[in-house]
N, C-alpha and C positions, 0 to 999 in steps of 0.2 A: 181646603189646603191650609195648613198653618205655616207661617213664616216666623222665624225668630230673627229679630234685628239686634245686632250687636255693634259695639263701638271699638274697633281694634286699635285706635290711636289716631292722633291728629284730627283731621276733619273727615276721616273715612267712616262710612257706615255700611255694614254688610247685612245682607238678607240671606239666611240659610233656610232652604226648603227641600225636602226629600234629600237626594244625594248631591244637591247643588248649592253653591254659595255665589251670590251676586255681589260683586264689590263695587262700591261707589266712593267718590272722593269729590272734592271741590277744587276749583282752580286756585292758584296762589293768591289772586286778589280777594278771594273769599276765605283765606286762611288754610287752604289745603295744599297738597303736593301734586295735584293733577295726575295721580297714579291710576285713575279709573274714571269712567264717565260719571257725570253728575246724576243724581236720581232723575232729574227732569229729562236729561238726554236719554237715559235708559227708557223712560216712559215713552218718549217720542220714537225711539228705535223700535219699541214693541209694536207700534202701529204699522210701520213699513215692513218689518220682518214678518208680522202676522199676514199682511197682504201678500208678501212673498211666498209664504207657506201655501196659500191658496193658489197662487199662480203656478208654483211648482207642481202641486197636486193636479191641476188642470192639465198641464203639459204631460205629466207622467201618465195620466189616464188615457191620453190620446197618442201616446208615444211620440210626442213632439220634442225636439231637442230644445234644451234651455241654453245652449251655447249662444253667447252674445246677448241674452236677455238680462236686463238689470232694471231695478226700480230706483227712482230718485224721489225724495220727499222734500218739499219746500214749505216754508211757513210764511204766513202773512201775520205780522205781529202788530197789535195796536200800540203805537209808541207812547200814547198817553197813559195806558194802564200796564203795559208790559205783557199783556196776555195775548195768547195766540187767537187770532180771529178765524183763520182758515188754514187747513192743511191740504196740500195737493200732492198726490202720488202719481207720478208718470211712469208707465210701463214702457220701457224702451225695448224694441225688438229689432233684430236684424232685417234687412230688406228681403231676405229669403223666407221670413216667417209668413205663413199663410194669412193673408188679409181677412179671410172669412172668419178668423178666430179673434180679431181685435176686440169686438164688442163683448164676446164671451170671456175674454181675459179680464176685462173690466168688471163684468158681473162676478167672476170668480173672486177677484181681489176684494170686491165689496162685501163678500161673505165673512170677512175677517172678524173674528170674535172680539178683538180689542175695539175695532170700529163700532161694532154693535153695542158694546158696553158704554162707549162714549155717547152714542146716540140715545141710549136709555140708561143713564148712570145709576149705579146703586147708591143707597144712602151710606155715608161713611160715618161711623160712630167712633169717637176717640174717647178713652176714659183712662183713669189712673187706677191701678190695682195694687194694693199692698201685698207683697209676696212674702209670706212667712218663711218660705224656703231660703230666702236671701238673708235672714236674720243671722247675725254673728253669734 
C-alpha cells in the first residue's frame, strides 16, 4: 500500500491512501489548530481499534451481542524519556456477557495485526528522492 503525505496548511499533515484521507494536526501549544488528532494519537488509536475489530469479529462469529462492550486503552509513560512503556487494553463487557468467553475475547484481541507488528517491528527506511515531476 502506498500513502501520499501532504501538507494542507498550518501544522496539518494528511495521509491519502486508496479512497481515504487521514487528517492529522497538532495542538495549539505545538503550533497547530487541534482540528484533528496528532499522528501519535492516531497511531495509538490504531492499536485499540484493531483489537476492537478482532473482538467484534469474535462476537459476530458466535452471534454474541456487542451491546455494552467497549475497550479502553491506557498508557504507562516513562516520564524521563516521554516514551510509552506499557499499553493496556481492557475489554469491558456487561454482566450478562457469558463468562466462559472472557479468556477467548482476550485471545481474539491479541490477534490484532497492529499489535503483532509492534511486537515484531519492520525496519523503517527514510530517504530523500529528487522528484523531476515537481520541477517548474
